[in-house]
N, C-alpha and C positions, 0 to 999 in steps of 0.2 A: 810551290806553296801547297800543301795537302789539304784538301775539303774533307771534312768527317761526314758521311752520309749514315744518320741515326735513325733506325727504325724503332718498332715495337720492343724489340729485343730488351732496349736499354731500360726499359720499367722498371726492371729488377733492383736496379741502382739507385731507384728514386725515393725519397721519403718526404711525407707531406709535410711533417712539421718544420722540416729544414725548409722545403719549398714554401711555406708561410713567412718565415722567419727574410729568407731573400725577398720577398714582395715587398716585406715593409722595409726593410734594406734599400730597394730599387727605390723608393719614394723620398730618400733623404737623399738623392742625388739630384741633379738639375732635373725641372719638369718637362716630361718627355714633349717631343713633338711628335703629334700623330694626324694621321688624313686614313681615309677610307675610300675605295671607290668602287662602281658596280655597273657592270656590265649585263646587257641580257640576250638573250637570245628566245621568243616565244615566253617557254615557261622556266627555261635555263637561266640562270647567274653567275655571273663569274665575279667573286668579290676576293679586294685586295685590303689587306690592311697592314701599313706602313707605320713604324716606330722608331725616333732616334731618341737616344739615351744619352748626352754627353757623359762619356766617362764610361759607358757600357757596350753600346753598340747600335747596330742597325740591326731590323728584321721586316722583311716584307712576308706576310703570310697570305698566298693565294689557294684560294676555293673556290672549285666548281661545283654547282649544284645541278644537277640533275633528277627531277623528279621521276622521270623513266626511267633511270636504272636498275629500283628494284625488282619491277617487272621483267626483267632479264638477268638477276642473279647477280646484279652488281652495287655496290654501296650509293650512296644518291650523293654523300659530300665524301671528295677528294680534296688533295692537295699537299701542299708542304708548305714549312717555313724556311727562309732563307736566311740566314746569320750573315750578317757582313762587318769587318773589323769597324771600330770608332776611329780608328787612327787611320786606315790604309782605305777603306772602303771595300778592301777584296772579300771575296765572299770565304767562309770559314767553314760553313757548316749549311746541309741539311736535314732537316729534322722532321720527321713523319706529322703530318698534319693531327692526328689522330689522339696520337700522344700527348701533341704541346694544349691540345683544347681540353683534353679530360684534366690535365692535371693544374692546369690554368685555373679553369672552372671552380673544382673543388677547393685546391689552396688558397683562392681568394678567399670564399665564404670560410672556410676554415679559420682566415686571419682574422677576419670579421669577428667570428666566435669566440677567438682567444682573446680580442681585446673588450667583448663586448656581453660575452654569456658570463653568469655569476662562475667562479672558478670549481663551485663543488657541484656543478648541474650534473645530473645522473640520470635524467630520464629525456631522450631525445625522440623526435618523430620527424620523419621525411614523408614529406606527401609527393607524390609520385611514383614510378613504378619502371621507370626508364634507364638509360645508360648513366644519366648524370645522377639518379637515386643511389644509382649502385655505388658511383664514386665518393657520394659523400657517404655512404656507409663505411666506406675504404678509409676516410680523410677525417669521419669524428672517432672512429677508433683509435687513430692515432693521436688524436688532439685530445680526447676526455676519452681515455683506455676504462674507465670504470662505468662507462653508461652502459645504460641500457635503450635500444634502438628499436623500435617499431615504425612499420611501413603504412601506410593509407593511401586508397588508389582509387578512384573511381571504378575500378572495374575489379573486385573483391578477389577474382582469380590470378588478376596480374600481381597485386601485393602479395597473396599469399605466395606465387611462384619465384619474385623476387625474396621475399623474407627467407623462404628453403633456402634459396641458393647461396646466402650471405649469410644463414645463420640467427637472424634476427627473428621480432615477431610480428605478426600481421596484426594492424589495428582494424576491427572492423566499424566502426563506429567514429565519423570524424569528431565532432564535438567533443566527444566523451575523449578521445585522443588529445584533443587540443588543451582544453580543460589540465591533464595532468602533465603535459610535457615541459619543458623548462628551456631546451631550445628545440625549434622548427626549421625547418628547410623545406621551403616549397619549389618542385623542380618540373612543375607541370606547364603543358603548353594551354591552359585558360586562357579566355578573354572576357570571361564572367567572374568577377571574386567568386571565390566558393568557400573559404575562411575567416569567419565574425569575427571581428575584435573583439565582440564581446562577449566571446569565451577565453583571451587570453588572460591565464592567470598574472599575477603581478610579480615582476622579477623574471618574464619570461625573453627570451630572444628569440626573433625574426631573422632567418637568414630566406629571403627574397631572389629567386634564382631564375626561375621558369622567363620570367615575361621579357621579350625581348624586341617586340615590334609597338608602334602607339596604340594597336586595338589590344595590347593582352596587357591582363590584371590577375591577379593571382589573390590578394585580401582586400577588405572593402575600405571605406572610408572610414569607418568607425577604430580601425586595425590603425590607422595615420594618426589618426585625433588623439589614441591615447598613448601614441609610443614617442620615443624622441627619435630622431628617424637621421639615419647615416646613409653612407653610398658609399663604392668602392670610388667611382669617380663622377664627380659631378657631370664633365664635360661629354660621359656616354652614358647619361643617365638622364638627366633634366628636358632634355628636349627630345629625346628621342623614344622613351619608353610609357608606356601608359600607364605604369606604379606608380609613378610621379608626373608624366605631363596633360594624364588627363585629370586628378585630382584640381591641378595647379588652373587649369582653365578653367574649371568649374568654382573657384577660389575655395575649395575645400583646404587647401593648404597653399602656401608661399615657399618659392625656392628657399628663401632665408628661416623656414622649418628646418633645411637640412642643416644638420650641425657641424657634420664635418664629413671629409673624404680621406683617403690614406695619405693624400700629403700633409694633412693636418695631426699626423701620429705622433711627429716629431714635438711639437709644443703640447703635447698632452690633450688635444682635443678631442681624441677618438679613443671614448673610454664612459665606461658606465660610472654613474655619479651616485645610484644608490642600491640597494638590495633589491627595492621593489620595484624600482622603474621596469617597465618595458622597451626594449630596445628593436629597432629595425634597423635591417640594411639591407639595400636593394645593389644586389650583384650586376653591374650593366658589363664587366668583361673589359674590352680594350687591347690592343695592338700591344700597349706597353708593357701591359701582364704577359702577352704572347712573346715579347722581347725578355721578361724577367725569366719566365720558365723557361723558354728554349736555352738562355744562357745558361742556366741552373745546369738544365739536360747536358747540354754540351760539357759542361765543368764534371759533372759526374761521370757521364761517358768516357772523357780523357785520363780522369784519374783510374777507372779501371784498366786503361792500357798502360799503366806503369807499375 
């Protein structure tokens, strides 16, 4: 059996909106079985994330995280996604780690925005100036092609550089930018909230992407109190990420305040109820989304070969 080896060159075959739709379709299949493992050697980490969706397949995403690599000119994070057949368990493809992670992360938040943001939204703010922020510019352009996009970052020179590279605007003042935005993506590594809920205008949609550890948060308690709260997966957000874990522990919110995750899309619960409500969705990722993304990439790769 031939095994497809898929690298970054496959990116030209991919489409953000189609992947977001594939993610929604994947959540109509039986609920994924997922598991993560961590191995350590001092500051170095080996992470494996595994998922099995009955009817779709198996994915094992392995990543080595070696903080000392950049000093020697190598990437800190390296790895691959192994795709195995749902029917036979045989290896079908090995897909570049960076390709899967980029497209999974941004398409995840694009799906939430397409379901929760007002369809007429035209003003988008992205907080952060790293790789995820750049990916969100691409994804939002595909999903909201008429929108104007602005970038804010703690370091104005970083925001200006990314804005120039992506052909969008830089926002010098965070509060002013938040008050004028209809969709906001938070993509930073913040541990202390920087975005205040009191700044949010009625009808705003918030995509929270950056926080991934228990000690990380990007928005304050007021944002949670003002919003109807959603997430991509309760299993990967509630107990593991500070955006929910911290306010739940302090009694600011409870798990029952989370209206829906992607497994509730089919029942019609993952949606906006009124034009003026503020919606907030926490993007926690998860191995099942890596599986859906990698399978989409494999499908596009094979179609291009015929």
